[in-house]
FIFIMI-168576 format. One line per field, with one value per residue (C-alpha): x negated, y, z negated; residue in three letters; chain. Coordinates in nm, 4 decimals, m for minus. Each point is the difference from the previous one (the first is absolute). Layout:
# residues N
xx <- X ...
yy <- Y ...
zz <- Z ...
type <- ala ...
mol <- A ...
# end
This chain:
# residues 399
xx <- 0.0000 m0.1192 0.1446 m0.0780 m0.0442 0.2373 0.2095 0.3466 0.3053 0.1435 m0.2844 m0.3641 m0.1474 0.1623 m0.0490 0.0979 0.1957 0.3294 0.1410 m0.2498 m0.2651 0.2079 m0.0179 0.2422 0.0554 0.0494 0.0618 m0.2750 m0.2805 m0.3383 m0.2462 m0.3371 m0.1535 m0.2451 0.1319 m0.0603 0.0055 0.1426 0.0190 m0.0428 m0.3033 m0.0990 0.2529 m0.1164 0.1117 m0.2401 0.0763 m0.2326 0.0081 m0.0229 m0.1583 0.2013 0.3156 0.0829 0.2486 m0.1323 m0.3585 0.1239 0.1685 m0.3170 m0.2057 0.2313 m0.0368 m0.3795 m0.0176 0.2054 m0.2307 m0.3117 0.1384 0.0998 m0.3475 m0.1685 0.2298 m0.0547 m0.3708 0.0403 m0.2822 m0.0132 m0.2810 m0.2226 m0.2855 m0.3523 m0.1268 m0.2516 m0.3672 m0.0725 0.2715 m0.0835 m0.3753 0.0578 0.2168 m0.2467 m0.2949 0.1913 0.0840 m0.3543 m0.1782 m0.0078 m0.1765 m0.2610 m0.3307 m0.0120 m0.2360 0.2046 0.3201 m0.1665 m0.1150 0.3491 0.1581 m0.2260 0.0713 0.3752 0.0111 m0.2719 0.0217 0.2996 0.2745 m0.1030 m0.0287 0.2815 0.1649 0.3182 0.0607 0.2358 m0.1818 0.2053 m0.1188 m0.3715 m0.1354 m0.3329 0.0063 0.0426 m0.2804 m0.2325 0.0698 m0.0767 m0.3303 m0.0976 0.0742 m0.2011 m0.2940 0.0126 m0.0497 m0.3092 0.1539 m0.2240 0.1103 0.0107 0.2124 0.2423 0.0325 0.0835 0.2842 0.1279 m0.0108 0.2329 0.2347 m0.0047 0.0912 0.2930 0.1319 m0.0459 0.2207 0.2885 m0.0732 m0.1032 m0.3689 0.0286 0.1359 m0.3085 m0.2667 m0.1217 0.0080 m0.1845 m0.3794 m0.2096 m0.3271 m0.3266 m0.2098 m0.3808 m0.1531 m0.2510 0.0598 m0.2208 m0.3714 m0.2959 m0.2109 m0.3709 m0.2385 m0.0657 0.3777 0.0466 m0.2660 0.1636 0.3408 m0.1230 m0.1868 0.3192 0.1888 m0.2475 0.1857 0.3157 m0.0644 0.3356 m0.0536 m0.3632 0.1085 0.2796 m0.2241 m0.2765 0.2503 0.1400 m0.3467 m0.1298 0.3061 0.2076 0.3195 0.2935 0.1094 0.3096 m0.1981 m0.2381 0.2778 0.1912 m0.2978 0.0306 m0.2776 0.1192 m0.1013 m0.3606 m0.2528 m0.3185 m0.1691 0.0445 m0.0164 0.3173 0.3249 0.3379 0.2248 0.3630 0.3072 m0.1233 0.1157 m0.0170 0.0384 m0.3622 m0.1256 0.1840 m0.1913 m0.3345 m0.3157 m0.2599 m0.3482 m0.1445 m0.3384 m0.2348 0.1486 0.3635 m0.0937 m0.1852 0.2904 0.2508 m0.2211 m0.0361 0.3756 0.0799 m0.2004 0.2796 0.2598 m0.1705 0.3315 0.1939 0.2325 m0.0041 0.3411 m0.1035 m0.0699 m0.3607 0.0938 0.3040 0.2368 m0.1822 0.1837 m0.2405 m0.2502 m0.3011 m0.2371 m0.2488 m0.0707 m0.2187 0.2965 0.3044 0.3483 0.0293 0.3131 0.1952 m0.0693 0.2872 m0.1654 0.3282 0.0100 m0.2616 m0.1317 0.2150 m0.2816 m0.3390 0.0771 m0.0950 m0.3379 m0.0675 0.0713 m0.2276 m0.2844 0.0344 m0.0045 m0.3079 m0.1754 0.0853 0.1730 0.3230 0.1008 0.2875 m0.0246 0.0765 m0.3219 m0.1890 0.1474 m0.1095 m0.3489 m0.0264 0.1139 m0.2335 m0.2999 0.0937 0.0119 m0.3374 m0.1503 0.0730 0.2485 0.2204 0.3500 0.1512 m0.1839 0.1094 0.3601 0.0024 m0.1276 0.2215 0.3110 0.0429 0.1863 m0.1019 m0.3188 0.1751 0.0535 m0.3630 m0.1116 0.2315 m0.1840 m0.3546 m0.1830 m0.3582 m0.1955 m0.2628 m0.2854 0.0869 0.0258 m0.3373 m0.1621 0.1427 m0.1356 m0.3390 m0.0140 m0.0316 m0.3004 m0.3593 m0.3018 m0.2493 m0.2490 m0.0564 0.3114 0.1324 0.3246 0.1190 0.3177 m0.0605 0.1615 m0.2483 m0.3077 m0.1720 0.0201 m0.0425 0.3703 0.0704 m0.3208 0.0735 m0.2117 m0.2958 0.0111
yy <- 0.0000 0.3523 0.3233 0.3704 0.1656 0.2977 0.1175 m0.1467 0.2176 m0.2439 m0.1758 m0.0967 m0.0149 m0.0389 m0.3595 0.0138 m0.3241 0.1358 m0.0026 0.1259 0.0609 0.2205 m0.0210 m0.2552 0.2291 0.3481 m0.0812 0.2393 m0.0860 0.0428 0.1917 0.1770 m0.2247 m0.2887 m0.3507 m0.2669 m0.3783 m0.2335 m0.3769 m0.3169 m0.2265 m0.3035 0.0895 0.3600 0.3324 0.1874 0.3701 0.2187 0.3136 m0.0380 0.3483 0.1017 0.1952 m0.2251 m0.2756 m0.2105 0.0143 m0.0734 m0.3217 m0.1054 0.0782 m0.2183 m0.2931 0.0438 0.0140 m0.3191 m0.1745 0.1094 m0.1391 m0.3271 m0.0450 0.0774 m0.2350 m0.2858 0.0810 0.0508 0.2188 0.1605 m0.1501 0.2286 m0.0781 0.0994 0.3118 0.0087 m0.0141 0.3630 0.1353 m0.2444 0.0711 0.3753 m0.0331 m0.2361 0.2339 0.2972 m0.1941 m0.1362 0.3334 0.1096 m0.3250 0.0022 0.1792 0.2702 m0.2002 m0.3201 0.1835 0.1395 m0.3502 m0.1459 0.2914 m0.0581 m0.3740 0.0664 0.2829 m0.1111 m0.3797 m0.1618 0.2307 m0.0012 m0.3791 m0.1352 0.3078 m0.0559 m0.3483 m0.0589 m0.1181 m0.3193 m0.0830 0.0288 m0.3532 m0.1764 m0.0068 0.3788 0.0594 m0.2445 0.1756 0.3338 m0.1339 m0.1353 0.3309 0.1965 m0.2379 0.0473 0.3715 m0.0826 0.0954 m0.1058 m0.2629 0.2536 0.2456 m0.2726 m0.1251 0.3529 0.0128 m0.3414 0.1148 0.2873 m0.2375 m0.2402 0.2747 0.1139 m0.3566 m0.0653 0.2991 m0.1665 m0.3498 m0.1304 m0.0746 m0.3266 m0.1837 0.1031 m0.0222 m0.3461 0.0582 0.3318 m0.0212 0.3062 0.0533 m0.1139 0.3064 m0.0157 m0.0233 0.2786 0.2369 0.2833 0.0239 0.1990 0.2162 m0.0664 0.2910 0.0711 0.0065 0.2533 0.2198 m0.0148 0.0815 0.3021 0.1297 m0.0274 0.1966 0.2880 0.2110 m0.0006 0.1303 m0.1228 m0.3543 m0.0033 0.1025 m0.2579 m0.2843 0.0936 m0.0075 m0.3380 m0.1554 0.1293 m0.0033 m0.2932 0.2079 m0.1073 0.2142 0.1337 0.0697 0.2184 0.1625 0.1213 0.1319 0.3507 0.2303 m0.0413 m0.3678 0.0881 0.1025 0.1068 0.0838 m0.3454 m0.1591 m0.2019 m0.0578 m0.0933 m0.2118 0.1125 m0.2109 m0.3226 m0.3338 m0.1854 0.0997 m0.0867 0.2200 0.3181 0.2398 m0.1806 0.2132 m0.0576 0.1552 0.1730 m0.1180 0.2343 m0.0633 0.0447 0.3072 0.1634 m0.0654 0.1593 0.3020 0.0626 m0.0403 0.2299 0.2802 0.0266 0.0746 0.2284 0.1260 m0.3271 m0.0434 m0.3213 m0.1104 0.0436 m0.3141 m0.0824 m0.0900 0.2194 m0.0373 0.1429 m0.0161 0.0850 0.1587 m0.1585 m0.0489 m0.1388 0.3519 0.2709 0.2345 m0.2073 0.1560 0.0127 0.2140 m0.3056 m0.1910 m0.0834 m0.0559 m0.1069 m0.3234 m0.2748 m0.0945 m0.2638 m0.1954 0.0217 m0.2924 0.1666 0.1211 m0.3374 m0.1948 0.2262 m0.0341 m0.3811 m0.0189 0.2222 m0.2168 m0.3162 m0.1618 m0.1952 0.0786 0.1346 0.2971 m0.2353 m0.1895 0.2950 m0.0952 m0.3600 0.1289 0.2038 m0.2873 m0.2420 0.2282 0.0264 m0.3792 m0.0321 0.2531 m0.2484 0.2326 m0.1784 m0.1108 0.2334 0.2971 m0.0811 m0.0579 0.3324 0.1872 m0.1791 m0.0119 m0.3761 m0.1909 m0.3572 m0.1804 m0.1567 0.3441 0.0857 m0.3109 0.0955 0.3302 m0.1174 m0.1340 m0.0794 0.0558 m0.2361 0.2430 0.0124 m0.3792 m0.0385 0.2532 m0.1775 m0.3375 0.1458 0.1416 m0.3477 m0.0946 0.0483 0.0082 m0.2629 m0.0031 0.0677 m0.1149 m0.1851 0.1066 m0.1540 0.0393 0.1957 m0.2802 m0.2541 0.1805 m0.1842 0.1546 m0.1089 m0.0736 m0.1840 m0.2102 m0.3579 m0.1262 m0.2216 m0.3596
zz <- 0.0000 0.0774 m0.1349 m0.0434 m0.3335 0.0175 m0.2893 0.0351 m0.0469 m0.2536 m0.1799 0.0476 0.3487 0.3412 0.1073 0.3674 m0.0282 0.1211 0.3553 0.2595 m0.2651 m0.2294 m0.3777 m0.1424 m0.3006 0.1399 0.3684 0.1215 0.2447 m0.1743 0.2191 m0.0303 m0.2655 m0.0185 0.0478 m0.2622 0.0183 m0.2620 0.0331 m0.2034 0.0538 m0.2079 m0.2700 m0.0351 0.1429 0.2282 m0.0164 0.2090 0.2104 0.3786 0.0168 0.3041 0.0773 0.2965 m0.0714 0.2878 m0.1292 m0.3521 0.1188 0.1829 m0.3113 m0.2099 0.2416 0.0060 m0.3785 m0.0300 0.2486 m0.1905 m0.3249 0.1662 0.1563 m0.3293 m0.1924 0.2446 0.0506 0.3717 0.1343 0.3378 0.2052 0.2060 0.2370 m0.1062 0.1787 0.2807 m0.0905 0.0921 m0.2333 m0.2807 0.0212 m0.0109 m0.3099 m0.1692 0.0610 m0.1402 m0.3176 m0.0387 0.0603 m0.3693 m0.0896 0.2806 0.0321 0.2666 0.2191 m0.0363 0.0900 0.3121 0.1055 m0.0479 0.1864 0.3015 m0.0120 0.0138 0.2550 0.2397 m0.0086 m0.1719 0.1287 0.3690 0.0001 m0.2209 m0.1515 0.2022 m0.1475 m0.2935 m0.3114 m0.0092 0.3545 m0.0801 m0.0324 0.0085 0.3813 0.0280 m0.2504 0.1788 0.3318 m0.1618 m0.1339 0.3414 0.1712 m0.2565 0.0358 0.3762 m0.0643 m0.2117 m0.3344 m0.2880 m0.2495 m0.2826 0.2009 0.1036 m0.3576 m0.1169 0.2506 m0.1101 m0.3620 0.0857 0.1833 m0.2951 m0.2485 0.2144 0.0353 m0.3723 m0.0797 0.1860 m0.1406 0.3441 m0.0571 m0.2058 0.3064 0.2021 m0.2673 0.0919 0.3752 0.0406 0.0002 m0.0735 0.1834 m0.1534 m0.0746 0.0122 m0.3452 0.0659 0.2869 m0.1218 0.0619 m0.1236 0.2284 0.0418 m0.0828 0.3679 0.0665 m0.2799 0.1562 0.3431 m0.1442 m0.1980 0.3031 0.2070 m0.2687 m0.0253 0.2580 m0.2157 m0.3511 m0.1349 0.1236 m0.1156 m0.3519 m0.0072 0.1217 m0.2469 m0.2871 0.1063 0.0352 m0.3334 m0.2285 0.1295 0.0041 0.2140 0.2937 m0.1765 m0.3170 0.2023 0.2016 m0.3095 m0.1995 m0.1466 m0.1117 m0.3584 0.0174 0.0919 m0.2669 0.1785 m0.3312 m0.1529 0.3468 m0.0486 0.1861 m0.1488 0.2224 0.0108 0.0758 0.1539 0.1343 m0.3311 m0.3630 m0.0767 0.2842 m0.0999 m0.2230 0.0162 m0.0180 0.2713 m0.0293 0.3061 0.1219 0.1831 0.3458 m0.1072 m0.2071 0.2888 0.2365 m0.2391 m0.0685 0.3727 0.0499 m0.2950 0.1630 0.2598 m0.2711 m0.2565 m0.1449 m0.0082 m0.3005 m0.2090 0.1308 0.3644 0.1980 0.0782 0.3566 0.0774 0.2909 0.2991 0.3318 0.2860 m0.2408 0.1730 m0.2903 0.2512 0.1314 m0.1518 m0.0440 m0.0944 m0.0073 m0.3789 0.0272 0.1138 m0.3218 m0.2374 m0.3419 m0.1601 0.2025 0.0418 0.3400 0.1686 0.1632 0.1693 0.2297 0.3301 m0.1259 m0.1633 0.3181 0.2009 m0.2521 m0.0169 0.3776 0.0225 m0.2597 0.1928 m0.2983 m0.0499 m0.3576 m0.2074 m0.2336 m0.2896 0.0830 m0.1503 m0.3379 0.0600 0.0798 m0.3202 m0.2212 0.1785 m0.0584 m0.3672 m0.0250 0.1750 m0.2403 m0.2824 m0.1684 m0.2524 0.0959 m0.2599 0.1519 0.3550 m0.1053 m0.1878 0.3068 0.2526 m0.2201 0.0265 m0.2687 0.0844 0.0912 0.2994 0.1541 m0.0687 0.1882 0.2871 0.0448 m0.0688 0.3079 m0.0981 0.3216 0.1395 m0.0664 m0.3708 m0.0180 0.1692 m0.2332 m0.3036 0.1134 0.0848 m0.3515 m0.1514 0.2174 m0.1229 0.2317 m0.1288 0.2804 0.3697 0.1814 m0.3031 m0.1730 m0.3213 m0.2036 m0.3175 m0.2014 0.1394 m0.1348 m0.2859 m0.3436 m0.3557 m0.0489 0.3259 0.0290 m0.1047 m0.2895 0.0855 m0.1111
type <- met ile tyr gln arg ile lys cys gly thr lys gly thr cys asn gly gln gly pro lys gly thr cys ser lys cys gly gln arg pro thr gly ala thr trp trp met arg phe arg phe ala gly arg phe val his glu ser ala arg thr gln ser lys thr leu ala arg glu ala glu arg gln arg arg arg glu leu glu gln ser trp asn arg val glu lys arg thr leu pro pro arg leu asp ala ala ala lys gln trp leu ala glu ala lys pro his leu ala glu arg thr his ala ile tyr asp val ala ile arg cys his leu asn pro ala ile gly his ile leu leu cys asp ile gly ala arg glu ile ala thr tyr gln ala asn arg lys ala lys his ala ser ala arg thr leu asn lys glu leu gln val leu arg gln val leu lys lys tyr lys leu trp pro ala leu gln gly glu val arg phe glu arg glu pro ser ser arg gly lys ala leu ala pro glu gln glu thr lys leu leu gln ala cys glu ser asn ser leu leu his thr val val ser leu ala leu his thr gly leu arg lys asn glu ile arg thr leu thr trp gly gln ile asp leu ile lys arg thr leu val val gly gln ser lys thr glu gly ser ser gly arg ile val pro leu asn ser val ala tyr ala ala leu val lys trp ala ser arg phe pro thr ala ala pro asp val tyr leu phe pro ala cys glu asn val arg phe asp thr lys lys pro his leu gly gln ile asp pro ala lys pro ile lys ser trp arg thr ala trp arg arg ala val gln asp ala gly leu thr ile arg phe his asp leu arg his thr cys ile thr lys leu ala glu ser gln ala ser glu gln thr ile met ala ile ala gly his leu thr arg ala met leu glu his tyr ser his ile arg met ala ala lys arg thr ala leu glu gly ile val val gln thr gly pro gly val asn gln asn val his gln leu pro asn ala glu ser thr pro pro ser ile
mol <- A A A A A A A A A A A A A A A A A A A A A A A A A A A A A A A A A A A A A A A A A A A A A A A A A A A A A A A A A A A A A A A A A A A A A A A A A A A A A A A A A A A A A A A A A A A A A A A A A A A A A A A A A A A A A A A A A A A A A A A A A A A A A A A A A A A A A A A A A A A A A A A A A A A A A A A A A A A A A A A A A A A A A A A A A A A A A A A A A A A A A A A A A A A A A A A A A A A A A A A A A A A A A A A A A A A A A A A A A A A A A A A A A A A A A A A A A A A A A A A A A A A A A A A A A A A A A A A A A A A A A A A A A A A A A A A A A A A A A A A A A A A A A A A A A A A A A A A A A A A A A A A A A A A A A A A A A A A A A A A A A A A A A A A A A A A A A A A A A A A A A A A A A A A A A A A A A A A A A A A A A A A A A A A A A A A A A A A A A A A A A A A A A A A A A A A A A A A A A A A
# end
């Protein structure tokens, strides 16, 4: 039953139950007021406002309300298809953003926009099976995508499917790529020399490469440095927000090479404030010239990348390396210098010995030098192990 709450001429409220919608009490037609619904369900009265002045809409609202109660009482839920992958991935990334590091969010965003959406973004989540994922993997391999990159993309796909309870059915059928145990490498001394010579024409890149080789900082740690994190008097550097909790806030001393590079770079910004970025955003500044366009610098933002200059320098040096290999090189040289594991982990910001071993690549020259150190020259052309030399403790007693 629906009715309007208008004061009745006789008593109470006009009910609209008379002929042609008139009040059964006063005989008037109630108009200009909100319609209400009143009906019995499961032994109880439901008395609610329809929030409309249209009688037609009020009747439809009453039928809809009855249906909602019946579905809820009988536990009948309306079934809907899962969304397409592109819409679901966009929603998942927006919800996960507060819990992701900036760099991780950027990687996932590229994986969704540039790879997953163009390939399978138009498919409903419920239609994505092991065959579709295997086809996607094969196509990405044909485009020479690395195992680590492909696994990152599959991780995003897995998280989206897990949100809609669709991953457990695929868990045993999808195979992730096997990543190489140690992809990084350390540069030989002559390779370091070639690289630094190729970077001499670009003061920004030369400073960045010198810091990476002699502090072991990651690319993003260098990129977001501010002058307030540099203490040229104490010759120390404080790392800001980093990839891991153990890396953030660590203090790294500056050796002579890193110190000289920073002093030379600081001469370009004599009035820089502590909160200004060490390597500010510099679109078309051309630091590789004698008179760079310093007016185009935005000190409130860090530089986005030095990728173009880095690729040119690596090509000129005749090398095939990543920028992250400079961190591998620094940690390897620390390990070869017989520094303790605790010291190396404190400088690099590592939390486990396994990660330290991943970055340490003891080079052949250091291995050869170490083995030669246990050899003693005993005569012309004769080499003998130091442990084989006779002494009072090792000589067997005479019988």
